[in-house]
C-alpha positions in Angstrom: 93.4 37.8 115.9 91.6 38.5 119.2 94.6 37.4 121.3 97.0 39.6 119.1 94.8 42.7 119.6 94.5 42.2 123.3 98.3 41.7 123.4 98.8 45.0 121.4 96.3 47.0 123.4 98.1 45.9 126.7 101.4 47.0 125.3 99.9 50.4 124.5 98.4 50.8 127.9 101.9 49.9 129.4 103.5 52.6 127.2 105.6 50.1 125.2 103.8 50.7 121.9 102.5 54.0 120.4 98.9 54.4 119.5 100.0 55.0 115.9 101.8 51.7 115.7 98.8 50.0 117.3 96.5 51.3 114.7 98.8 50.3 111.9 99.1 46.7 113.2 95.3 46.6 113.9 94.7 47.8 110.3 97.0 45.1 109.1 94.9 42.5 110.9 91.8 43.9 109.1 90.3 45.7 111.9 88.7 49.2 111.4 90.2 52.2 113.0 86.9 52.8 115.0 86.8 49.3 116.5 90.6 49.5 117.1 90.1 52.8 119.0 87.5 51.2 121.1 89.6 48.3 122.2 92.4 50.7 123.0 90.4 52.8 125.1 89.0 49.8 127.0 92.5 48.6 127.6 93.8 52.0 128.8 90.9 52.4 131.2 91.4 48.8 132.6 95.2 49.7 133.2 94.2 52.6 135.5 95.8 56.0 136.1 99.5 56.3 135.8 101.6 59.0 137.6 103.7 61.1 135.4 103.8 61.1 131.5 103.3 63.8 128.9 100.2 65.9 128.4 99.7 67.1 124.6 97.3 69.9 124.1 96.4 71.9 121.1 96.4 75.7 122.0 96.3 78.8 120.0 99.2 81.1 120.6 102.6 80.4 121.9 104.4 83.4 120.5 108.0 83.9 121.0 107.3 87.2 122.7 105.3 85.5 125.6 106.7 86.0 129.2 106.1 84.6 132.6 104.3 87.8 133.6 100.7 87.1 134.0 99.9 90.8 133.2 101.0 90.2 129.7 99.2 87.0 128.9 97.2 87.4 125.6 96.6 83.9 124.3 95.7 80.4 125.4 99.3 79.2 125.8 100.5 81.5 128.5 96.9 81.3 130.2 97.0 77.6 130.3 100.7 77.7 131.6 99.9 80.3 134.2 97.2 78.1 135.6 99.9 75.4 136.3 101.9 77.5 138.6 99.8 80.5 139.7 96.6 81.1 141.8 94.1 83.8 141.7 92.0 85.5 144.6 88.7 84.0 143.3 87.4 82.0 140.4 84.0 81.6 138.8 82.5 78.2 140.0 80.7 75.9 137.6 77.4 77.0 139.0 78.1 80.6 138.4 79.0 81.7 142.0 82.4 82.7 143.4 84.8 80.2 144.5 87.2 81.7 147.0 90.8 80.6 146.6 93.5 83.0 148.0 90.8 85.4 149.2 88.6 84.1 152.0 85.9 86.9 151.4 85.6 90.2 149.3 83.4 93.1 150.1 83.0 96.6 148.8 81.8 100.0 150.1 78.2 101.2 149.0 79.8 103.3 146.2 82.2 100.4 145.1 85.1 102.7 145.4 86.6 100.9 148.3 87.2 97.0 148.2 88.1 95.0 151.2 89.6 91.5 150.8 90.6 89.1 153.7 93.5 86.9 152.6 93.6 83.3 153.5 96.5 82.4 155.8 99.2 79.9 155.0 99.3 80.6 151.3 102.9 80.7 150.2 105.0 81.7 147.2 107.3 79.3 145.6 110.1 80.4 147.9 108.1 79.7 151.1 107.4 83.4 151.7 103.7 83.8 152.9 101.4 85.9 150.8 100.5 89.2 152.5 97.9 91.8 151.8 100.6 94.1 150.5 101.5 91.4 147.8 97.9 91.3 146.8 97.7 95.1 146.4 101.0 95.1 144.5 99.5 92.5 142.2 96.2 94.3 141.6 98.1 97.6 140.9 100.3 95.7 138.5 97.3 94.2 136.6 95.3 97.5 136.5 98.3 99.3 135.0 
């Protein structure tokens, strides 16, 4: 039985057998689902990372009215999709600080009515055009509408 489970788990790790089929065959051999899952996870870790494939994620949203315009994102699906192809000026770092991405630095006047941002050089759009301060201003105006 051990050899059969090893063989099946290697087939799953190689992408030649689905997890569902593996669990069904393991159950037929009298193995509990918990034990079968631990065997499977060990085999997949041993196989190492594989480039490509399919990521399945459970997200709330995904309405038919969604668009590619980040200013209209209202649920998890467009937010997650937008993170795949877009970039922000800054992000909140895990420790709570600011992580600069497109912006290299951001500052404000004492009354916080005027903001100054230094934009990192070499950031490009998908078409190869370099991001300019005018692009950032237009984006900020679009999102503040």
